[in-house]
Each structure stands twice: as structure tokens, then as C-alpha cells.
C-alpha positions, -999 to +999 in steps of 0.1 A: +112-052+194+148-059+185+174-035+199+187-014+170+221-012+187+225-050+187+251-064+163+238-085+134+248-121+130+273-111+103+288-084+124+293-108+153+309-133+130+337-109+123+344-107+160+344-145+164+369-148+135+394-129+156+389-151+187+417-175+194+434-167+161+460-143+146+435-127+122+427-090+125+392-082+112+397-045+105+391-029+071+414+000+064+426+025+038+458+045+030+450+080+017+476+103+002+470+140+000+486+169-018+500+198+002+512+202+038+496+183+066+473+198+091+483+199+127+470+171+150+448+196+168+433+208+135+425+172+125+410+163+159+388+194+158+377+186+123+367+150+132+349+161+164+329+186+143+316+158+121+315+129+146+278+135+155+269+124+120+283+089+129+275+084+166+286+047+164+322+060+163+318+071+200+304+037+210+321+005+222+310-031+225+289-043+255+288-081+259+258-101+271+266-123+301+270-160+294+269-154+256+231-154+258+228-127+230+249-108+205+268-078+218+253-043+216+269-009+209+269+014+239+283+049+244+319+049+257+320+070+289+358+074+285+358+084+248+390+103+241+396+115+205+434+117+210+434+079+216+418+073+182+435+101+162+472+097+163+502+115+148+533+100+133+561+107+107+581+087+082+619+083+081+638+100+053+631+100+024+595+096+035+585+080+002+558+055-008+580+026+003+583+040+038+545+046+039+539+009+029+562-003+057+543+019+083+510+007+070+521-029+074+530-023+110+497-005+118+477-033+102+495-058+123+479-043+155+445-055+166+419-029+176+411-027+213+376-040+219+372-021+251+371+011+231+354+023+199+367+002+171+385+027+149+418+047+145+431+074+122+469+080+119+481+113+105+514+107+086+533+140+085+554+154+056+558+128+029+581+134-001+570+156-030+550+179-007+524+153+004+510+138+036+489+107+044+461+093+066+459+057+075+424+047+088+413+015+105+378+004+113+366-030+126+347-050+101+319-055+127+313-017+125+314-010+088+315-029+055+333-017+023+303-002+006+291+015+037+326+028+044+326+047+011+296+067+022+311+074+057+341+090+042+319+118+030+315+128+067+351+137+070+357+148+034+343+178+015+336+181-023+351+216-024+384+230-013+365+257+007+332+241+017+303+261+030+303+264+068+282+238+087+263+243+119+283+234+150+275+200+166+255+199+199+275+190+230+278+153+235+277+133+267+278+096+270+248+076+283+256+052+311+269+018+301+242-009+304+247-032+334+249-070+331+214-076+343+199-052+317+220-067+289+209-102+298+173-093+303+170-075+270+187-104+251+163-130+267+133-109+259+144-104+223+149-142+220+114-148+232+099-125+206+115-144+177+087-170+175+061-142+174+079-126+145+081-160+128+043-165+134+036-131+118+057-142+088+038-174+086+004-156+084+018-134+056+028-166+038-008-179+040-022-146+026+000-149-005+009-186-008+017-186-045+041-156-043+057-170-011+062-204-026+081-189-055+103-168-032+111-198-010+119-219-041+141-192-055+158-187-022+165-224-016+179-227-052+202-198-045+213-213-012+221-245-030+241-227-056+261-209-029+267-240-007+275-264-035+300-239-050+320-242-018+315-279-010+316-296-044+346-276-056+368-267-026+397-243-032+429-260-043+461-260-022+482-229-027+511-210-011+485-184-002+467-208+022+490-215+051+490-207+088+495-170+093+508-149+122+498-115+135+522-095+114+515-080+080+531-065+049+513-040+027+519-026-007+498-008-033+494-002-071+479+029-087+461+022-120+441+043-145+404+037-142+399+049-178+423+022-190+403-006-173+371+008-189+388+008-223+399-028-219+364-037-209+349-019-240+375-035-263+376-071-250+342-075-234+331-083-199+326-060-169+351-038-151+352-063-123+360-090-148+390-070-160+401-065-124+399-103-117+417-110-149+446-088-140+448-105-105+447-139-121+474-131-146+496-116-119+492-145-095+498-170-123+532-155-132+541-151-095+534-188-089+554-199-119+583-177-108+582-194-075+584-228-091+547-239-088+529-258-116+499-238-128+487-261-156+449-263-152+451-246-118+420-225-110+422-206-077+390-195-060+385-159-050+358-148-025+343-117-040+321-097-016+289-083-032+269-055-017+233-062-010+227-028+005+197-010-009+200+027-019+180+036+012+206+019+034+237+035+018+256+053+045+242+032+073+267+015+095+268-023+097+274-050+072+251-057+043+273-080+021+271-114+005+297-134-013+305-150-046+332-176-053+349-164-085+374-186-104+409-173-111+423-194-140+460-188-131+471-214-155+457-194-185+486-171-197+469-155-226+453-123-213+423-123-237+415-160-230+419-153-192+394-124-193+369-143-214+371-173-191+364-152-161+337-132-177+318-163-188+322-179-153+310-148-135+279-145-158+270-181-149+275-175-112+252-144-113+225-164-132+229-192-106+221-169-078+252-173-057+250-138-042+213-141-034+220-175-017+248-161+004+225-133+016+198-159+025+223-178+045+234-146+062+198-137+071+193-172+085+223-168+107+204-140+126+183-168+142+214-188+154+223-185+191+257-167+197+275-199+208+265-216+175+276-185+156+310-186+173+316-222+164+303-217+128+327-188+123+357-209+134+346-238+112+342-214+083+377-201+088+391-236+086+373-247+055+391-243+022+362-227+004+384-200-012+421-191-017+419-153-012+396-124-011+394-099-040+370-070-033+363-042-057+345-012-043+333+018-064+343+051-049+335+088-057+346+099-092+352+135-082+379+152-060+376+150-022+392+175+002+402+173+038+406+207+055+413+222+020+438+195+010+430+174-020+429+136-017+453+124-044+448+087-043+432+061-020+443+024-014+420+001+005+427-029+027+408-062+032+416-083+063+432-117+063+412-146+078+428-178+091+450-196+065+445-166+041+480-151+035+469-127+008+440-103+004+435-078-025+412-048-022+405-025-051+387+009-050+381+035-076+384+072-069+385+103-092+399+084-122+422+062-102+419+025-094+438+018-063+449-018-055+458-026-019+477-059-013+478-072+023+500-102+030+512-122+060+546-110+070+563-144+071+543-163+044+547-136+017+581-119+022+581-110-015+547-093-016+561-065-038+568-091-065+530-097-067+525-060-071+550-058-099+533-087-116+500-069-112+513-039-130+527-061-158+493-079-161+476-045-166+500-036-193+495-070-211+457-065-210+461-030-224+482-043-252+458-070-260+430-044-262+453-023-286+453+007-262+479+034-266+510+029-245+509+048-212+540+046-191+528+065-161+500+059-136+477+088-126+497+093-094+530+094-112+516+118-138+504+141-110+538+139-093+556+147-126+534+177-131+543+190-096+580+184-102+581+197-137+613+216-146+611+253-139+625+276-165+655+296-155+660+332-167+682+320-196+654+296-206+671+264-193+657+241-167+669+246-132+695+221-118+672+208-092+647+196-118+671+181-143+681+145-145+704+135-117+701+169-099+718+175-066+704+157-036+699+170-001+736+164+006+748+183-024+759+153-044+745+144-078+715+121-074+718+089-094+685+072-083+665+093-107+684+079-137+680+043-124+643+049-120+638+062-155+658+032-169+637+008-150+606+025-162+617+022-198+625-014-193+591-021-177+572-003-205+588-026-231+575-057-213 
């Protein structure tokens, strides 16, 4: 019987993608909360009170000698929550720009494989009465869809949740020795032919049904493989050698607006997301002097193949589709329809099913072959960038009574992938997280600005009412609304150009409003 703590082939691939490269295979998120931050001790106590629900977070990797099997998860006898939960602060003015710079530095640091593969950073006292958490988890431990369910372990759905039973005391099991790890791996390998024989007997009992499944599976594998081989990704400034350092920025969008665009122009919500990304990248490339006529970039779009029964389980259950991004198409309606039609064809062609078949087949590959295959995959130009869209909870979440305002996800960069875009919906928001190589994309913020402009263009094409503020900005405006003085006039601190911390009139507010009006006219 297989060891349930052994990493799957896909999980192991994410480890191999880091080997001998400057890629960091951790998924992450930046979460901004309303209110004052809890103390570090309060956060540590809260996490420890829920950690028994995700025991993998107390486990580290244990490697099989001589690479004779995939690693296993084992209890960390030196587990220390203060190593994984850390406390930091932002320099004045502690705004979103400072948070982005901090996130870029944190995402530049590889997780230590000798310890459980996760970190949470408590970011104290942001502007406008907020604080933040920056969370990192290795891709080998959790995929995007599974990660959404895991957040419910730390979050509550009410500001004052019902009390929960205290967790039982935890003590680590001894780490398995080399002899045990090697012996178990060899025994499991010897049982594979028996499992295959049992499968063969099942095929003989239902030959007609099995033949159809094999035929469909092979057709899907062909669709997936040919999509990468027959049409490799074109050269682009996003496909260059990358270093270990990262830049990060984010965009907060209105989920209702994306749904309205979908309802007006057609397609799916994911098609609208891909269209916004395509329009943004097209304008960015043209601004940088690149010819985009007829250029179609290829985005790798992860697709969850996790069943409802598996939701919340750790480990990766994802496949992939190669989606076209027609960056040469400047008309927003035409761009959306092109993407929608192509995605429908890909789904009918079975790309996602084929990718899952290939992933399952990888489970039979020896670890040394998996390692070489992962490195080969990273060097092949099958796609230009990753664009992942993960559905999140559409209701407020709370951490120790503080409401989560907005969440921005992070997708890791593989070799020669200088840009990754992750999208996640939450409580009416659609958070875009853009991760870029520090040297290859020094103007990552320009791509974010083009993304905001692309969303406005799609909204105008759908004849939606003009909305000049994102959900986060509307919430901030509500918090900072002018307070009426006794004479009925607004207080000075809330008026335009009010006094700053040094007592001088603030001019930045006026510049921000002017820039906002100019952006709204675009």
C-alpha cells in the first residue's frame, strides 16, 4: 500500500523546478485587513489553536536515499511557530506602494526545505487604519484551489465566532531513518506491477467501457501535447533568463463589473479576465516598441481537477490549458470574442483532461526521470506566462475579529518566465497579483496601469456605467469621509489638501484626484 505521506509526482516536480535554478516555487497571498493589527503573540496563539486541522503544516520533507523514491512528509521535531510566523512593519507612509515593495522582497526568498514549507508575515500598522498578512506556502504542499479551502482554517465567517474546542497537545513523531525511507520506497515500487495487474483485470471485465476511456484519454493527451509542440510560444520580453529577486504589484477590480461585461459581451468570467490581460500586455508591448501585429502569446491556465470530496485536502490536483492571448488585437470586443471562441475549442478538445492524464502517468516515473523531465519542461517554450484565476469566498472573512478587506494572490515564476499573473475573487472583489522578475521587468507597475485601463475599455465596450473607484478605494473613501463640524462644515483634516503630519498643507491629495479624473477619461 502506498504511503499517504509520500509526495505525488506533481508535488515532486515543483521541488525539481527549484533545483539548480533561480525559480522559487511558492504560492502566496497579500491580505489587507481593516482595523488595528493583533499582537504577534495573539496571532501565534490563534494559528496554534487551528494548526491541528492542517497537520501537514507541522511537517517537513524527508528524502529517500539515492533518489530511489519521492520524498515523504514527516513531523518536524524542531517545529517552532515563531520561525514561521513573523512580525514586521512598513516605513512611513505605510501605504500600498510600501506593501508591494515588502512583498517583492519576501517573495524573493526561497523557503527552507529543512523546515515546514510555509511562512506568515504580520505587517503592522498600514495607512488608513489597516494591517496586512503576507503568506507563503510551497507549491508542493498546496495548490491554488486547495489553498482557498485552507484559509477557512485561519479565518472565521463572523466577527465574533462561536468558541471552538481546544486542540489536543501535539508531539512530533520521530523522523524516519534512511533505512526505513529506502525500504518503504522499494516496497512501494515493487507493488506497482500488482496494482497494474489489478487494473488490467478490471479492463477485461469491462472491455468496451475501458476501450472508450483509453481512446478518450489518448485523444486528450494528444490535444495537450500537440498544443505545446506544434505551436510553441513566440519569443517575448517576458521569456528571458530570470534572477532570484522579484517585484510585486496588485490591482483591485470589481467582480460585479466583470460579470456585467460577461453578460453583455458574451463568454465566461475567465474569458473576460484573459481579455483584460491580453489588452494590457498588448499596449505594454507596443509602448516598449515591440511589434504586436498578428502576435498571439500563450498563457498557461491551471485548471482544477479536484473533486468536491477532495476540496480542502492538501496536495496538488491541477491540470493545465494553453490559452491564446491575442495581444495584437486592440479592439476589446474582438479580443474577448477571439479568446472566448478559442477557449471553447480547447475545452472541447480535452486539453485539461489530457494534462491530467499525463500528470497521472508521471506517478509511475522514477524520481530521477521526474527531475530531468521537470528541468526539460522549464526550458521548453510551451507558454509565455501563467495566468491563473481562482474563485474565492463571496462573503466576508475575519481574523481575530478583523475583517479581511481584499486579497491579492501570487503565482510563482518558472525558469525563463519573467511575469506571472494570479487572480482571485473575494467578497465582490477581483484581486490581480502581478509578480515579475526584478531585473527583467523594472516597469511592472506600467503593466498594472495598462490592466486597469483594459478593464475600463472592456466596461465601456459593454456600455456599463462609469465607475471611477475600485471596491477597495470606495471602502477607503467611506472610512475617510469628511466629518461634519459643529457649524456644519467639513473638518480640515478631511478636506482637500488638508494638513499633513508635519502641519503643512498636503498637495498629494489634489494630484491624486487630478490623476484619477484623467484616468477615468481614458
